[in-house]
C-alpha positions in Angstrom: -13.4 -8.7 8.4 -14.3 -8.5 4.8 -17.9 -7.9 3.7 -17.4 -10.1 0.7 -17.0 -13.0 3.0 -20.8 -13.1 3.4 -22.5 -15.9 1.5 -24.9 -13.3 -0.1 -22.0 -11.4 -1.7 -20.3 -14.6 -2.9 -23.6 -15.9 -4.4 -24.1 -12.5 -6.1 -20.6 -12.5 -7.6 -21.1 -15.9 -8.9 -24.6 -15.4 -10.3 -23.8 -12.5 -12.6 -21.3 -12.0 -15.4 -18.9 -9.6 -13.7 -15.6 -8.3 -15.0 -12.4 -9.0 -13.2 -12.3 -5.4 -11.9 -15.8 -5.7 -10.5 -15.0 -9.0 -8.8 -11.9 -7.3 -7.3 -14.1 -4.5 -6.1 -16.4 -6.9 -4.3 -13.4 -8.6 -2.7 -12.0 -5.2 -1.7 -15.0 -4.3 0.4 -14.5 -4.3 4.2 -17.0 -4.1 7.0 -17.4 -0.6 8.2 -19.6 1.2 10.7 -23.2 0.3 11.2 -22.8 -2.8 9.0 -21.9 -0.7 5.9 -19.3 -1.8 3.3 -16.3 0.4 3.0 -14.6 0.5 -0.4 -11.6 2.6 -1.6 -11.2 3.0 -5.4 -8.4 4.6 -7.4 -9.8 7.1 -10.0 -6.9 8.3 -12.1 -8.8 10.8 -14.2 -9.8 13.0 -11.3 -7.9 16.3 -11.8 -9.7 19.2 -10.4 -12.5 20.5 -8.1 -15.0 20.1 -10.9 -14.2 16.4 -11.1 -14.6 16.0 -7.4 -18.0 17.7 -7.5 -19.3 15.6 -10.4 -18.2 12.3 -8.9 -19.5 13.0 -5.4 -22.8 14.4 -6.6 -23.4 11.5 -9.1 -22.5 8.7 -6.7 -24.2 10.4 -3.7 -27.5 10.3 -5.5 -27.3 6.5 -6.2 -29.3 4.1 -4.2 -27.2 2.1 -1.8 -24.4 4.6 -1.6 -24.3 6.2 1.9 -21.3 8.5 1.2 -18.7 9.3 -1.4 -15.6 11.3 -0.7 -12.8 12.1 -3.2 -9.1 12.7 -2.2 -7.7 14.8 -5.0 -4.1 14.4 -4.0 -4.2 10.6 -3.9 -6.9 10.4 -6.6 -8.9 8.0 -4.4 -12.6 7.6 -3.9 -13.7 6.5 -0.4 -17.2 4.9 -0.4 -19.6 3.7 2.2 -22.0 1.2 0.5 -25.2 -0.5 1.7 -23.4 -3.8 0.9 -20.6 -5.2 -1.2 -23.1 -6.1 -4.0 -23.2 -2.3 -4.8 -19.6 -2.2 -5.8 -20.1 -3.2 -9.5 -22.9 -0.7 -9.9 -20.5 2.1 -8.6 -17.8 1.1 -11.0 -20.3 1.2 -13.9 -21.6 4.5 -12.8 -18.1 5.9 -12.7 -17.3 4.7 -16.2 -20.5 6.2 -17.5 -19.6 9.7 -16.4 -16.0 9.3 -17.7 -14.1 8.5 -14.5 -13.3 4.7 -14.6 -11.9 3.4 -11.3 -10.5 0.3 -9.9 -9.7 -1.1 -6.3 -6.5 0.0 -4.6 -3.7 -2.1 -5.9 -0.3 -2.9 -4.6 1.5 0.2 -3.5 4.4 -0.6 -5.9 2.0 -0.8 -8.9 0.4 2.6 -7.9 3.9 4.2 -7.6 4.8 2.8 -11.0 1.7 4.3 -12.5 2.4 7.7 -10.9 6.0 7.6 -12.0 4.9 6.8 -15.6 2.5 9.7 -15.5 5.2 12.0 -14.2 7.7 10.8 -16.9 5.1 11.5 -19.6 4.6 15.0 -18.3 8.3 15.7 -18.2 8.7 14.4 -21.8 5.7 16.5 -22.9 7.2 19.5 -21.2 10.6 18.8 -22.9 8.9 18.5 -26.4 6.9 21.7 -25.8 10.0 23.6 -24.6 12.1 22.4 -27.6 9.3 23.4 -30.0 8.8 26.8 -28.3 12.6 27.6 -28.4 12.9 26.8 -32.1 9.7 28.5 -33.1 10.7 31.7 -31.2 14.0 31.8 -33.2 12.0 31.7 -36.4 9.5 34.3 -35.1 12.4 36.7 -34.2 13.4 36.6 -37.8 9.8 37.5 -38.9 9.7 40.3 -36.3 13.0 41.6 -37.5 11.5 42.4 -40.9 11.3 39.2 -43.0 8.6 39.4 -45.5 7.2 37.8 -48.6 8.3 34.2 -49.4 10.9 34.3 -46.6 8.2 35.1 -44.0 5.9 32.5 -45.4 8.7 29.9 -45.3 9.4 30.7 -41.6 5.7 30.4 -40.8 5.5 27.1 -42.6 8.5 25.7 -40.8 7.1 26.9 -37.5 3.8 25.1 -38.3 5.8 21.9 -39.1 7.3 22.1 -35.7 4.3 23.3 -33.7 1.6 21.0 -34.9 3.3 17.6 -34.2 4.7 19.0 -31.0 1.3 20.1 -29.8 -0.2 16.8 -30.9 2.2 14.9 -28.6 2.7 17.3 -25.7 -1.0 18.3 -25.3 -2.3 14.8 -24.9 -2.8 15.3 -21.1 -5.3 18.1 -21.9 -6.9 16.6 -25.0 -7.8 13.3 -23.5 -9.4 14.9 -20.4 -11.3 17.4 -22.6 -12.6 14.9 -25.2 -13.7 12.4 -22.4 -15.7 15.2 -20.8 -17.3 16.2 -24.2 -18.2 12.6 -24.9 -20.2 12.6 -21.7 -21.9 15.9 -22.7 -20.0 17.7 -19.9 -17.4 20.4 -19.5 -14.3 20.5 -17.4 -11.3 22.8 -17.0 -9.4 21.2 -19.8 -12.1 21.9 -22.4 -11.4 25.6 -22.8 -7.6 24.9 -22.6 -7.9 22.4 -25.5 -10.2 24.7 -27.4 -7.7 27.6 -27.0 -4.7 25.5 -28.3 -6.6 24.1 -31.2 -8.1 27.5 -32.2 -4.6 29.1 -32.1 -3.1 26.3 -34.2 -6.0 26.4 -36.7 -5.9 30.1 -37.1 -2.2 30.1 -37.5 -2.3 27.4 -40.2 -5.0 29.3 -42.0 -2.9 32.5 -42.0 0.2 30.5 -43.2 -1.6 28.8 -46.1 -3.1 32.1 -47.3 0.2 34.0 -46.9 -1.0 36.2 -44.1 1.3 38.5 -42.3 0.9 37.0 -38.8 0.8 33.5 -37.4 0.5 32.4 -33.8 2.4 29.1 -33.8 4.8 30.7 -31.2 1.9 31.6 -29.0 0.3 28.2 -29.2 3.6 26.4 -28.5 4.5 28.7 -25.6 0.9 28.4 -24.3 1.3 24.7 -24.2 4.7 25.0 -22.6 3.5 27.2 -19.7 0.4 25.1 -19.2 2.6 22.0 -18.9 4.9 23.8 -16.5 1.9 24.4 -14.2 0.6 20.8 -14.6 4.0 19.3 -13.9 4.5 21.4 -10.8 1.0 20.4 -9.7 1.9 16.7 -10.2 5.2 17.1 -8.3 3.3 18.7 -5.5 0.9 15.9 -5.3 3.7 13.3 -5.4 5.3 15.2 -2.6 2.1 15.2 -0.6 1.8 11.4 -1.0 5.3 10.8 0.4 4.1 10.5 4.0 1.4 8.0 3.1 3.7 6.0 0.9 6.4 6.0 3.6 3.8 4.6 6.1 2.8 1.9 3.6 6.4 0.7 3.4 6.4 0.3 7.2 3.6 -2.3 6.8 5.0 -5.9 6.8 3.6 -8.1 4.0 3.2 -11.0 6.4 4.8 -12.8 9.3 5.6 -16.2 10.7 2.5 -17.6 12.5 3.2 -20.2 15.2 1.3 -23.4 14.3 1.1 -27.0 15.5 4.1 -27.9 13.3 6.1 -24.7 13.9 6.1 -21.2 12.4 4.4 -20.9 9.0 4.7 -17.7 6.9 1.2 -16.1 6.5 0.2 -13.2 4.4 -0.9 -10.0 6.1 -4.5 -10.2 5.2 -4.8 -13.8 6.6 -3.5 -12.9 10.0 -6.4 -12.9 12.5 -6.7 -11.9 16.1 -5.5 -14.5 18.6 -2.7 -15.9 16.4 0.8 -16.0 17.8 3.5 -14.4 15.6 7.2 -15.0 15.7 9.1 -11.7 15.1 12.8 -12.0 14.6 15.3 -9.2 15.4 15.1 -6.6 12.6 11.6 -7.6 11.7 8.6 -5.2 11.4 5.6 -6.0 13.5 2.7 -6.5 11.1 -0.3 -6.0 13.4 -1.1 -4.7 16.9 -0.6 -7.3 19.6 0.8 -8.2 23.1 4.1 -9.8 23.8 3.6 -13.3 25.2 7.3 -14.4 25.2 10.7 -12.7 24.8 12.5 -9.5 25.7 13.7 -6.9 23.2 14.2 -3.3 22.3 11.6 -1.7 20.1 11.9 1.3 17.7 8.6 3.1 18.4 9.4 6.3 16.6 6.3 6.0 14.5 4.1 6.0 17.6 5.9 8.4 20.0 8.2 10.4 17.6 11.1 9.5 19.9 14.2 8.0 18.4 15.4 6.2 21.6 14.6 2.4 21.6 12.2 1.2 24.2 12.7 -2.0 26.3 9.7 -4.3 26.2 8.9 -7.7 27.7 6.1 -10.0 28.7 2.7 -8.3 28.5 3.9 -5.2 26.6 1.5 -3.8 23.9 3.1 -3.4 20.5 1.8 -1.5 17.4 2.0 -2.4 13.7 4.9 -0.8 11.9 7.2 -0.7 14.9 10.6 -2.3 14.5 11.9 -5.2 16.6 15.6 -4.4 17.3 17.4 -6.9 19.5 15.7 -10.1 20.5 13.1 -12.6 19.2 9.5 -12.0 20.3 6.3 -14.0 20.3 3.3 -11.7 19.9 -0.4 -12.6 20.3 -2.4 -10.5 17.7 -5.1 -8.3 19.2 -6.7 -7.0 15.9 -6.6 -7.5 12.2 -4.2 -5.5 10.0 -7.0 -3.3 8.7 -7.8 -2.2 12.3 -4.2 -1.7 13.4 -2.7 1.5 14.6 -0.6 1.8 11.4 -3.7 1.4 9.2 -5.5 4.0 11.3 -2.6 6.5 10.8 -2.6 5.8 7.1 -6.4 6.4 6.8 -6.0 9.7 8.7 -3.2 10.8 6.3 -5.2 9.8 3.2 -8.3 11.8 4.2 -6.3 14.9 5.2 -7.8 17.0 2.3 -11.2 15.4 1.9 -12.9 17.6 4.5 -15.3 20.1 3.2 -14.5 23.2 5.2 -15.9 26.7 4.5 -13.1 27.7 2.1 -13.1 24.3 0.3 -16.8 24.5 -0.3 -16.4 28.0 -1.8 -13.6 26.8 -4.2 -15.7 23.7 -5.2 -18.7 25.8 -6.1 -16.7 28.2 -8.1 -14.9 25.4 -10.0 -18.3 23.8 -10.7 -19.6 26.9 -12.6 -16.2 27.7 -14.2 -16.4 25.9 -17.5 -19.9 27.1 -18.7 -19.1 30.6 -17.4 -15.8 30.8 -19.3 -17.2 29.6 -22.6 -20.1 32.1 -22.3 -17.7 34.9 -21.5 -15.4 34.0 -24.5 -18.4 33.8 -26.8 -19.7 37.2 -25.7 -16.1 38.6 -26.2 -15.9 37.2 -29.7 -19.3 38.5 -30.7 -18.7 41.9 -29.1 -15.3 42.4 -30.9 -16.7 41.1 -34.2 -19.7 43.4 -34.0 -17.7 46.5 -33.0 -14.7 46.0 -35.4 -15.8 43.5 -38.0 -12.5 41.7 -37.8 -13.0 38.1 -37.0 -9.2 37.6 -36.6 -8.9 40.0 -33.7 -12.2 38.8 -32.2 -11.0 35.2 -32.2 -7.6 36.1 -30.8 -9.2 38.0 -28.0 -11.7 35.2 -27.3 -8.8 32.7 -27.1 -7.0 34.9 -24.6 -10.1 35.0 -22.5 -10.4 31.2 -22.6 -6.8 30.9 -21.3 -6.6 33.7 -18.8 -9.8 32.6 -16.9 -8.5 29.1 -15.9 -9.2 28.8 -12.2 -6.3 26.5 -11.4 -5.0 29.0 -8.7 -8.5 29.0 -7.1 -8.7 25.2 -7.2 -5.3 24.8 -5.6 -5.8 27.5 -2.9 -7.3 25.2 -0.3 -6.2 21.5 -0.9 -2.5 22.4 -1.4 -2.4 24.3 1.9 -4.2 21.5 3.8 -2.0 18.8 2.4 1.2 20.7 3.3 -0.2 21.4 6.8 -1.1 17.7 7.2 2.5 16.8 6.3 4.0 19.5 8.6 1.8 18.2 11.5 2.8 14.6 10.7 6.5 15.6 11.0 5.7 17.1 14.4 3.8 14.0 15.6 0.2 15.0 15.0 -2.3 13.3 12.6 -5.0 15.4 11.0 -8.2 13.7 9.9 -9.5 16.3 7.5 -9.0 19.8 6.3 -12.2 21.2 7.9 -10.8 20.3 11.3 -7.9 22.6 10.5 -10.3 25.5 9.8 -12.2 24.8 13.0 -9.0 24.6 15.1 -8.1 28.1 14.0 -11.5 29.4 15.3 -11.3 28.2 18.9 -11.2 30.6 21.9 -11.1 28.1 24.7 -9.2 24.8 25.2 -10.7 22.2 27.6 -8.7 19.2 28.8 -9.6 16.0 30.5 -7.4 15.2 33.5 -6.5 11.6 33.9 -4.5 10.3 30.9 -4.6 13.7 29.2 -3.4 16.5 31.5 -1.6 13.8 33.5 0.4 10.8 32.3 -2.4 8.4 33.1 0.0 6.1 34.9 -0.7 6.7 38.6 0.9 4.7 41.4 -1.0 3.5 44.5 0.3 5.1 47.7 -2.0 3.3 50.1 -5.2 1.3 50.6 -7.5 2.2 53.5 -9.9 -0.5 54.7 -9.0 -3.2 52.2 -9.4 -6.6 53.8 -7.0 -9.4 52.8 -9.8 -11.5 51.4 -10.8 -8.6 49.1 -7.4 -8.3 47.4 -8.1 -11.1 45.0 -11.5 -9.7 43.8 -10.2 -6.1 43.7 -7.2 -7.2 41.6 -9.5 -9.2 39.3 -11.7 -6.2 38.7 -8.7 -3.9 38.2 -7.2 -6.3 35.6 -10.5 -6.4 33.7 -10.5 -2.6 33.2 -8.3 -0.4 31.0 -8.7 2.7 33.1 -5.3 4.1 34.3 -6.3 4.0 38.0 -7.4 0.4 37.6 -4.1 -0.5 35.9 -2.3 1.1 38.8 -4.3 -0.9 41.3 -3.7 -4.1 39.3 0.1 -3.4 39.5 -0.2 -2.7 43.3 -2.0 -6.0 43.8 0.1 -8.0 41.4 0.8 -10.6 44.1 -2.9 -11.2 44.8 -4.2 -14.6 43.7 -6.5 -14.8 40.6 -10.1 -14.9 41.5 -12.9 -16.0 39.1 -15.6 -13.4 38.7 -18.9 -13.5 36.7 -20.9 -10.9 34.7 -18.1 -8.4 34.5 -19.5 -5.1 33.3 -17.7 -1.7 32.9 -19.8 1.5 33.3 -18.2 4.4 31.5 -17.6 7.3 34.0 -18.4 5.1 37.0 -16.2 2.0 37.2 -16.4 -1.8 36.8 -18.6 -4.4 38.6 -18.9 -8.2 38.7 -20.4 -11.0 40.8 -18.6 -13.6 42.9 -21.3 -16.0 43.7 -24.3 -14.0 45.0 -22.2 -11.0 46.1 -22.0 -7.9 43.8 -18.6 -6.2 43.8 -17.7 -2.8 42.5 -14.5 -0.8 41.8 -14.7 2.8 40.7 -16.0 6.2 41.8 -16.7 6.4 45.5 -20.2 7.6 45.1 -21.1 4.8 42.7 -19.4 2.2 44.8 -21.2 3.5 47.9 -24.5 2.6 46.4 -23.9 -1.1 47.3 -21.7 -0.5 50.4 -22.4 0.3 54.1 -20.9 2.9 56.4 -19.2 6.1 55.4 -18.0 6.6 51.8 -14.3 7.0 51.1 -13.0 9.6 48.7 -11.7 8.9 45.2 -11.2 5.4 44.0 -13.1 2.8 46.0 -13.9 -1.0 46.2 -16.7 -2.6 48.0 -18.5 -5.9 48.3 -22.3 -5.6 48.5 -23.4 -4.8 52.1 -19.8 -4.3 53.4 -17.9 -1.0 54.1 -16.0 0.4 51.1 -12.2 0.5 50.9 -10.5 3.6 49.5 -7.2 3.9 47.6 -4.8 6.8 47.6 -2.5 7.3 44.6 -0.2 9.8 43.0 0.0 10.9 39.4 2.3 13.1 37.3 1.6 15.9 34.9 2.0 15.0 31.3 5.3 16.2 29.7 5.0 19.7 28.4 1.7 20.5 30.3 2.9 23.7 31.9 4.6 25.0 28.8 1.5 24.1 26.7 -0.8 26.1 29.0 1.5 29.1 28.9 1.7 28.9 25.1 -2.1 28.7 24.8 -2.5 31.7 27.2 0.0 33.7 25.1 -2.2 33.0 22.0 -5.2 34.5 23.8 -7.0 31.3 24.5 -8.8 30.5 27.8 -8.0 27.1 29.3 -10.1 24.8 31.3 -10.1 21.3 33.0 -13.1 19.1 32.6 -12.9 15.9 34.7 -14.8 13.2 36.4 -12.4 13.5 39.4 -13.2 15.1 42.7 -13.3 18.8 43.2 -10.2 18.8 45.4 -8.1 17.0 42.9 -9.2 19.0 39.9 -8.9 22.3 41.7 -5.3 21.4 42.8 -4.1 20.8 39.2 -6.1 23.8 37.9 -4.4 26.1 40.4 -1.0 24.6 39.6 -1.4 25.3 35.9 -3.2 28.7 36.4 -6.2 27.6 34.4 -9.1 29.9 33.8 -11.9 27.3 34.3 -12.4 23.9 35.9 -15.3 21.5 36.2 -15.1 18.4 38.5 -17.2 15.3 39.1 -18.5 15.3 35.6 -19.8 12.1 34.0 -19.8 11.7 30.1 -23.3 13.2 29.8 -22.3 16.1 32.1 -19.2 16.8 30.0 -21.3 17.0 26.8 -23.8 19.3 28.6 -21.0 21.5 29.8 -19.6 21.8 26.3 -23.1 22.6 25.0 -23.3 25.4 27.6 -20.0 26.9 26.5 -21.2 26.7 22.9 -24.4 28.5 23.7 -22.3 31.2 25.4 -20.6 31.8 22.0 -17.4 29.8 22.7 -15.6 27.7 20.1 -14.3 24.8 22.2 -11.3 22.6 21.7 -11.7 19.4 23.7 -8.6 17.3 24.5 -9.3 13.9 26.0 -8.3 10.2 25.9 -10.7 7.9 27.7 -13.8 5.9 26.7 -15.9 8.4 28.7 -14.4 11.3 26.7 -15.8 10.0 23.3 -19.1 11.9 23.5 -17.4 15.1 24.6 -14.8 14.8 21.8 -17.7 14.5 19.3 -19.6 17.4 20.8 -16.8 19.9 20.8 -16.1 22.3 18.0 -12.9 20.5 17.4 -11.1 17.8 19.3 -7.7 16.2 20.0 -6.6 12.9 21.6 -3.3 11.3 22.3 -2.3 8.1 20.5 -2.5 6.3 23.8 -6.3 7.1 24.0 -9.0 4.4 23.8 -10.2 3.4 20.4 -13.3 5.4 20.9 -11.3 8.5 21.8 -9.1 8.2 18.8 -12.0 7.7 16.4 -13.9 10.6 17.8 -11.0 13.1 17.7 -10.2 15.3 14.8 -6.5 15.2 15.6 -4.3 12.5 17.2 -0.9 13.4 18.6 1.6 10.6 18.8 4.2 12.2 21.0 3.9 12.3 24.8 4.1 16.1 25.2 1.0 18.3 25.4 3.0 20.8 23.3 1.3 19.3 20.3 -1.9 21.2 21.2 -0.6 24.8 20.9 1.6 23.7 18.0 -1.5 22.4 16.1 -3.4 25.6 16.9 -0.6 27.8 15.7 -0.2 25.9 12.5 -4.0 26.0 11.9 -4.0 29.8 12.3 -1.1 30.0 9.9 -2.8 27.7 7.4 -6.0 29.8 7.6 -4.0 33.0 6.8 -2.3 31.3 3.8 -5.7 30.0 2.5 -7.1 33.6 2.7 -4.0 34.9 1.0 -4.4 32.3 -1.7 -8.0 33.3 -2.3 -7.0 36.9 -2.4 -4.2 36.2 -4.9 -6.5 34.1 -7.1 -9.3 36.7 -7.0 -6.9 39.6 -7.6 -5.5 37.8 -10.6 -8.9 37.2 -12.1 -10.1 40.7 -11.3 -7.2 42.2 -13.1 -6.5 39.7 -15.9 -10.1 39.0 -17.1 -11.1 42.7 -17.9 -7.7 43.2 -19.6 -8.2 40.1 -21.7 -11.8 41.1 -22.7 -10.5 44.6 -23.6 -7.9 43.1 -25.9 -4.8 44.0 -24.0 -3.7 40.4 -23.4 -2.5 38.1 -26.1 -2.9 34.3 -25.9 0.8 34.0 -25.1 0.7 36.5 -22.2 -2.5 34.9 -21.0 -0.8 31.5 -20.8 2.1 33.0 -18.9 -0.2 34.8 -16.5 -2.4 31.8 -15.8 0.5 29.5 -15.1 2.2 32.1 -13.0 -0.9 32.5 -10.8 -0.9 28.7 -10.0 2.8 28.7 -9.3 2.4 31.7 -6.9 -0.4 30.0 -5.0 1.6 26.7 -4.6 4.7 28.6 -3.6 2.7 30.6 -1.0 1.3 27.4 0.4 4.8 25.8 0.6 5.8 28.5 3.1 4.0 26.3 5.7 6.8 23.8 5.5 9.1 26.3 7.1 6.6 27.4 9.7 8.2 27.2 13.2 6.3 24.9 15.6 8.7 25.2 18.6 7.1 26.8 21.7 8.6 29.9 23.2 8.4 29.3 26.9 7.9 32.5 28.9 10.3 33.5 31.7 7.7 32.6 34.3 7.1 29.1 33.0 8.2 26.1 35.1 11.0 24.1 33.7 10.1 20.9 35.6 7.3 19.3 33.6 7.1 16.2 35.8 5.3 17.3 39.0 4.2 14.6 41.4 0.7 15.0 42.8 -0.4 12.9 45.8 -4.1 12.8 45.8 -7.2 10.7 46.1 -8.9 10.3 42.7 -11.7 8.5 41.1 -11.9 6.0 38.3 
């Protein structure tokens, strides 16, 4: 549902003179949480942590802007606005501070723009490299003893090569720096530009006056190494975007919608819930839906990570992005494209680096004070050397070296590069990360707590027997079961599939308790035995129960199976020194049985949603950092309350939205895998900070002391950034496979016959 659809927004757009981009921004707004308007803008000029800080602080202070978060890798700004009418104000505010933006365009247009930027960087790098090589040949002749007119000629030829080469190759730095200066601000490219221009100006001055030294070689090589670092940075960002771009390509642009006169092709953004789509073999499913006709095989690798096709038929749920393989299908859409599973996955991937964890906040603060501090330090260096030696030439050269060597590119890359690579590695392993701060919190946990039904078990139980269920109750019990999404209710619905449909009124589901409705004047309930017994007579059964008001309750016995990889995951978590617990709304007997089978350290049974939140609070007060893994509607509050949380992709919408990580594969091995990678990412972030700080601790004093030339400073600065990126890239080879201990059970499918609650 688009916010711009409101009459107020349409009237606003028509009553003012708005630019085409501003009108597009209003149209691009979508309804978000709490009635807010969500808007995503592309801001191409964002290039560093300082840019992020300026944009977020400026927009965050605006009236009508609830939040503003920048994704540096994708160069996107995610906004929550009071209403769509605020979109033009945001665009104007961005332009005023030098970061013009526009709504997200077609993916192909964005890719073309990124490709053009990359091509320009490569051409600039080639020009700088060509100039550097030729100038160095001339410089070798000067260093070998050329003097007088010959030396002056070589300096002049070097200048004729260096100045036009720098004018072309340095545009990426100049444009950014001059834009910042026009706004009366400083960014990381200002000192770089100043260093290049000062080196060229000083060299030209020396050449024209016949001086013995010129620094065209240093200026050219400085630019060359700076461009190497910038090109590698862009390549890394393009690589980080690959997963998101790949997901975008899985989204169909539209589908055939069944109408009164047959199928009609309809664009993706016009497909609404309730429409019936015709999906031919080989076609991508554009939105989430339910099969209403047809039988086929489906490629669900995106959802489960498994390559084997899955047979589907009438009533099967299908997700956007999955591929229909063998037979034609008719699908009734359940939600719009923007609310589909594929769209949710893309949003998670896009915000992977927007979290403001502890390390990221440190890097942002340091980047924010970088530019003024560097200029002040360079000025002090110049004044100090000039006062002590009286040689402005040496003083200026030393100040230029300080400007170059203090660039905090390595510090700015330390956290986001690691988080982006970790998000990509987790995605390959079937886990989606919502933000980088969750990765930091995952590394801090000391206890992992799991829900039972649907999380520790498969969530697809089978009814073994029904005690006390009268024949006339089968219809109402089946109707209540069909109205619920709880796994136990679905199992009962499958068990009573032959029961006739019964019309019920005032159906209401109570999270953690069950579902109730009225048939005439009689109240009926299906759910937890204690809750059902409130309206029943006689003794209460155990586990899942059904009752008609004033009548004895009927109980159901069912069996369920441990989720794949449950035992191996518990052994792996124990090997990592983590305590493990089971937190469930089921009966003590059932929870204790599974806890004993898996050798868990803790278990809590018969807990409702509020009880689960309270229990997590108790653990937190005791000093524990808790990971909560759950899937149901009743787990949403607990997932929010935990230090960090995970949910399977089969979880309820509430569960997936509340969780920090979502794993798409059926195995619980994703939990220890995510923890191991989080710990490895934390180590690499700390190493990156150590490398960046060590570089500055060593390089800055040497530059101030005059032991570092501008050329050496350029090489050292670029090398520090490359080292940080290469160190982060080690995560791509980090092994995620679990090492199963000798005592671990090999059979991960263990049937448990028990009485359990809804």
